[in-house]
N, C-alpha and C positions, 0 to 999 in steps of 0.2 A: 504494500500500500504506500503510495506517495502522498506526502503531506504538502499542500499547496498554500500559498498566501495570495489573496486577491489584492491587487494594487490598482487604485483608481487614478487615472490621468485624465486631464481635462475632457477629452472626448472618447476615451476608450477605457476598458477595464481589462487588465492582464492578469493571468493566473501564473504566478511564479512559484516554482518548487521552493519549499521552505529552506532547503540547503543552499539554494542559489541566493535567496534573499539574505540569508545569514552571511554568506560569503561576500556579498556586495557590501553589507554593513561593516564587516571586519576589514575588508580591503579599504573601504573609505576611511575607517579609523586609522589604519596603518599609513595611508597616504597623508592624512592630516598630521599624524605624529612625525612622519619623516619631514614634512614641510616645517614643522615647528622646531625639530632638532637641527635643521639647516638654518634656522633663524630667518626664514623667509615669510613674508606676509602673503596672504591670499592674493592680494593685488599683484605682487611681484611674480608669483608662480603663474597666475593667469596670463599676465602680459608676456612673460617669457615663453609660455606654452602656446601663445596665440589663440587663447580661448577666452570666453567671458568669465567673470567672477561667478555668475550664476551656474555655469557649467562646472567650474571647479567645486562650488558648493554642492552640486548634485553628486559629484564623484565622492567627495568627502562624507556626504550623508548616506551614501550607498543607495541612491535612488534608482540606479540602473537605467537612466535615461540618456547618459552620455555615450557617444560612440567609442568603439574600441580605440580608434585613432586618437581621440582626445584623451582617453585614459593613458595611453602610451606616451603622449606628449607630456603629460604631467609626471609620469614615472621617470621620464628622461630628465626633467628639470630637477626632481628631488634625488636623482642619482641611483635609482634602483631598476631601471628598465632592463639592463643586461641580466641582472639576477632573476628578474621575473620571467624573462624569456628563457633563460637557461633552466629554470625550474620546470618548464614544460617540455624539455627535451627528452623524448622517450629513450634515446640511446644512452642516457646517463643513469638508467636503471638496469638492474639485472634482467628483469623481464623483457625490457625493450631490446637489450643486446641479444638475448637468447632468441627472441622471436625474429629479430632482423636476420640472424643467421639461418633460421628455418625458412623464412618467407621470402626475403629479398634476394634477387640475383646478385652475385658478387659485384657487378659493375655499378649497382645502385647504392650499395652500402658505403657508409662514410668511415 
Protein backbone atom coordinates (compact mmCIF):
# COMPACT_ATOMS: atom_id res chain seq x y z
CA UNK A 1 0.00 0.00 0.00
CA UNK A 2 1.37 3.41 -0.99
CA UNK A 3 0.66 6.37 1.24
CA UNK A 4 -0.03 9.58 -0.66
CA UNK A 5 -0.25 13.25 0.20
CA UNK A 6 -2.66 15.51 -1.66
CA UNK A 7 -1.17 18.89 -2.49
CA UNK A 8 -3.30 21.73 -3.78
CA UNK A 9 -1.85 24.21 -6.21
CA UNK A 10 -3.79 27.17 -7.57
CA UNK A 11 -5.51 25.30 -10.39
CA UNK A 12 -4.68 21.66 -9.81
CA UNK A 13 -4.51 19.00 -7.18
CA UNK A 14 -1.59 16.60 -7.20
CA UNK A 15 -1.20 13.34 -5.36
CA UNK A 16 2.36 12.98 -4.12
CA UNK A 17 3.65 9.78 -2.50
CA UNK A 18 4.40 10.48 1.16
CA UNK A 19 8.04 9.42 0.78
CA UNK A 20 8.46 11.94 -2.05
CA UNK A 21 6.81 14.73 -0.05
CA UNK A 22 9.09 13.94 2.89
CA UNK A 23 12.18 13.88 0.65
CA UNK A 24 11.22 17.27 -0.81
CA UNK A 25 10.93 18.74 2.69
CA UNK A 26 14.22 17.21 3.84
CA UNK A 27 16.06 18.32 0.70
CA UNK A 28 14.64 21.82 1.13
CA UNK A 29 15.88 21.93 4.70
CA UNK A 30 19.31 20.73 3.61
CA UNK A 31 19.51 23.37 0.87
CA UNK A 32 18.49 26.07 3.35
CA UNK A 33 21.07 24.86 5.88
CA UNK A 34 23.83 24.75 3.24
CA UNK A 35 22.93 28.30 2.19
CA UNK A 36 23.15 29.50 5.77
CA UNK A 37 26.42 27.63 6.42
CA UNK A 38 27.86 29.40 3.37
CA UNK A 39 26.62 32.68 4.92
CA UNK A 40 24.61 33.47 1.81
CA UNK A 41 21.32 35.32 1.86
CA UNK A 42 18.33 34.04 -0.08
CA UNK A 43 18.66 37.05 -2.36
CA UNK A 44 22.32 36.24 -3.11
CA UNK A 45 21.61 32.59 -3.93
CA UNK A 46 18.61 33.44 -6.08
CA UNK A 47 20.56 36.07 -8.01
CA UNK A 48 23.60 33.83 -8.54
CA UNK A 49 21.39 30.91 -9.59
CA UNK A 50 19.40 33.10 -11.98
CA UNK A 51 16.07 32.33 -10.30
CA UNK A 52 13.52 34.32 -8.34
CA UNK A 53 13.46 34.44 -4.55
CA UNK A 54 10.02 32.81 -4.73
CA UNK A 55 11.52 29.84 -6.59
CA UNK A 56 14.29 29.53 -4.00
CA UNK A 57 11.70 29.74 -1.24
CA UNK A 58 9.71 26.94 -2.89
CA UNK A 59 12.85 24.77 -3.05
CA UNK A 60 13.76 25.46 0.57
CA UNK A 61 10.20 24.76 1.72
CA UNK A 62 10.06 21.50 -0.25
CA UNK A 63 7.04 22.50 -2.30
CA UNK A 64 8.05 20.44 -5.32
CA UNK A 65 7.06 23.12 -7.79
CA UNK A 66 10.56 24.12 -8.91
CA UNK A 67 12.11 22.53 -11.98
CA UNK A 68 14.99 20.13 -11.65
CA UNK A 69 17.16 22.64 -13.48
CA UNK A 70 16.41 25.32 -10.91
CA UNK A 71 17.12 22.93 -8.05
CA UNK A 72 20.45 22.03 -9.65
CA UNK A 73 21.28 25.72 -10.15
CA UNK A 74 20.82 26.28 -6.41
CA UNK A 75 22.80 23.14 -5.52
CA UNK A 76 25.67 24.47 -7.65
CA UNK A 77 25.63 27.81 -5.84
CA UNK A 78 25.70 26.22 -2.37
CA UNK A 79 28.48 23.88 -3.49
CA UNK A 80 26.89 20.45 -3.39
CA UNK A 81 25.80 19.77 -6.97
CA UNK A 82 28.65 17.35 -7.70
CA UNK A 83 27.97 15.40 -4.50
CA UNK A 84 24.25 15.09 -5.21
CA UNK A 85 24.85 13.94 -8.79
CA UNK A 86 27.53 11.48 -7.63
CA UNK A 87 25.14 10.05 -5.03
CA UNK A 88 22.84 8.95 -7.86
CA UNK A 89 25.59 7.11 -9.78
CA UNK A 90 24.59 3.44 -9.92
CA UNK A 91 28.16 2.40 -10.70
CA UNK A 92 29.23 3.56 -7.25
CA UNK A 93 27.22 0.76 -5.62
CA UNK A 94 27.99 -2.94 -5.44
CA UNK A 95 24.64 -3.79 -7.04
CA UNK A 96 25.18 -1.30 -9.87
CA UNK A 97 28.64 -2.62 -10.67
CA UNK A 98 27.43 -6.23 -10.52
CA UNK A 99 24.43 -5.62 -12.75
CA UNK A 100 26.51 -3.59 -15.20
CA UNK A 101 28.79 -6.57 -15.65
CA UNK A 102 25.78 -8.82 -16.21
CA UNK A 103 23.71 -6.56 -18.45
CA UNK A 104 25.81 -4.02 -20.33
CA UNK A 105 28.07 -4.95 -23.23
CA UNK A 106 31.74 -4.24 -22.56
CA UNK A 107 31.85 -1.24 -24.91
CA UNK A 108 29.12 0.55 -22.87
CA UNK A 109 30.59 0.01 -19.40
CA UNK A 110 32.55 2.82 -17.84
